[in-house]
C-alpha positions as CSV (number, residue, x, y, z in Angstrom):
1,M,32.7,-2.5,8.8
2,L,31.8,-5.6,7.3
3,R,29.4,-6.7,9.7
4,H,27.3,-3.5,9.2
5,V,27.4,-3.9,5.5
6,N,26.2,-7.0,5.8
7,Q,23.4,-6.3,8.0
8,F,22.3,-3.2,6.0
9,S,22.1,-5.6,3.0
10,W,20.3,-8.2,4.7
11,M,17.4,-5.8,5.9
12,A,17.5,-4.1,2.5
13,M,16.9,-7.4,0.8
14,T,14.2,-8.3,3.5
15,L,12.3,-5.1,2.9
16,F,12.6,-4.7,-0.6
17,P,9.7,-7.0,-1.4
18,T,7.3,-5.3,1.2
19,L,8.2,-2.3,-0.2
20,M,7.7,-3.1,-3.6
21,V,4.7,-5.0,-2.8
22,A,3.0,-2.0,-0.8
23,M,4.1,0.2,-3.8
24,V,2.2,-1.9,-6.4
25,A,-0.9,-2.3,-3.9
26,S,-1.6,1.6,-3.9
27,Q,-0.7,2.4,-7.8
28,I,-3.7,-0.2,-8.3
29,E,-6.1,1.0,-5.6
30,E,-5.5,5.0,-7.4
31,Q,-6.2,3.6,-10.7
32,M,-9.3,1.7,-9.6
33,K,-10.9,4.9,-8.2
34,K,-9.7,6.6,-11.6
35,T,-11.6,3.8,-13.5
36,G,-15.0,5.0,-11.8
37,N,-14.5,8.6,-13.1
38,I,-13.8,7.8,-16.4
39,V,-16.5,5.0,-16.7
40,Q,-18.8,7.9,-15.9
41,K,-17.1,10.1,-18.7
42,I,-17.9,7.9,-21.3
43,L,-21.6,7.5,-20.2
44,Q,-21.8,11.2,-20.7
45,E,-20.3,12.1,-23.6
46,C,-20.2,9.3,-26.2
47,S,-23.6,7.6,-28.0
48,M,-23.3,3.8,-27.5
49,S,-26.1,1.0,-27.9
50,P,-28.3,0.9,-25.2
51,E,-26.9,-2.8,-24.1
52,I,-23.3,-1.1,-23.7
53,R,-24.8,1.9,-22.0
54,R,-26.7,-0.5,-19.4
55,E,-23.3,-2.8,-19.1
56,L,-21.6,0.0,-18.0
57,K,-24.2,1.5,-15.9
58,I,-24.0,-1.7,-14.1
59,F,-19.7,-1.5,-13.8
60,S,-20.1,1.7,-12.6
61,L,-22.2,0.9,-9.9
62,E,-20.2,-2.3,-8.7
63,L,-16.9,0.4,-8.8
64,L,-18.9,2.7,-6.9
65,H,-20.4,-0.1,-4.0
66,R,-16.9,-2.1,-4.0
67,D,-14.3,-1.4,-1.4
68,F,-11.0,-1.8,-3.4
69,Q,-8.4,-2.1,-0.7
70,F,-6.0,-5.0,-0.6
71,T,-5.0,-6.3,3.0
72,A,-3.3,-9.0,4.5
73,Y,-5.9,-11.4,5.8
74,N,-8.5,-8.3,6.2
75,I,-6.2,-7.2,9.2
76,I,-4.0,-4.9,7.8
77,P,-4.0,-3.0,4.8
78,V,-1.5,-3.3,2.2
79,D,-0.4,-0.1,1.1
80,C,2.3,2.8,1.6
81,T,1.0,3.2,5.6
82,I,2.1,-0.3,6.2
83,L,5.7,0.9,5.5
84,R,5.2,3.8,8.0
85,T,3.9,1.9,10.5
86,I,7.1,-0.4,10.2
87,F,9.2,2.3,10.0
88,G,7.7,3.9,12.9
89,A,7.8,0.4,14.8
90,V,11.9,0.2,14.0
91,A,12.8,3.6,14.9
92,T,10.9,2.9,18.4
93,Y,12.5,-0.3,19.3
94,L,16.2,1.0,17.9
95,I,15.3,4.5,20.5
96,I,14.3,1.8,23.4
97,F,17.6,-0.6,22.4
98,I,19.6,2.5,22.4
99,Q,18.8,3.7,25.6
100,F,19.1,0.4,27.3
101,Q,22.4,0.4,25.9
102,A,23.2,3.5,27.4
103,D,21.8,2.3,31.4
104,D,24.5,-0.5,30.8
105,G,26.9,1.5,29.8
106,K,26.6,3.7,33.1
107,K,26.7,1.0,35.5
């Protein structure tokens, strides 16, 4: 019983940083998408000097044309989908492992 608790705690401590990074990256991406809408509302509804309006337009264009996504070496996106990938792979390997264990028990 203690062995299983130890294994579970090791797994939780190993996955916790990955979980936190993925969740924070997802939240930052959502906020970045909202920023463009907020800048557009400010441009439409507020009166301001031409210099500030020009800077906000430039900033809005940069937000529109830039793809905000956190990746690991531009290979794997670091967001909540990486958690689904990790858990899917672990579940697949566990099922295969259990099937091989069942075959060894029959022999």
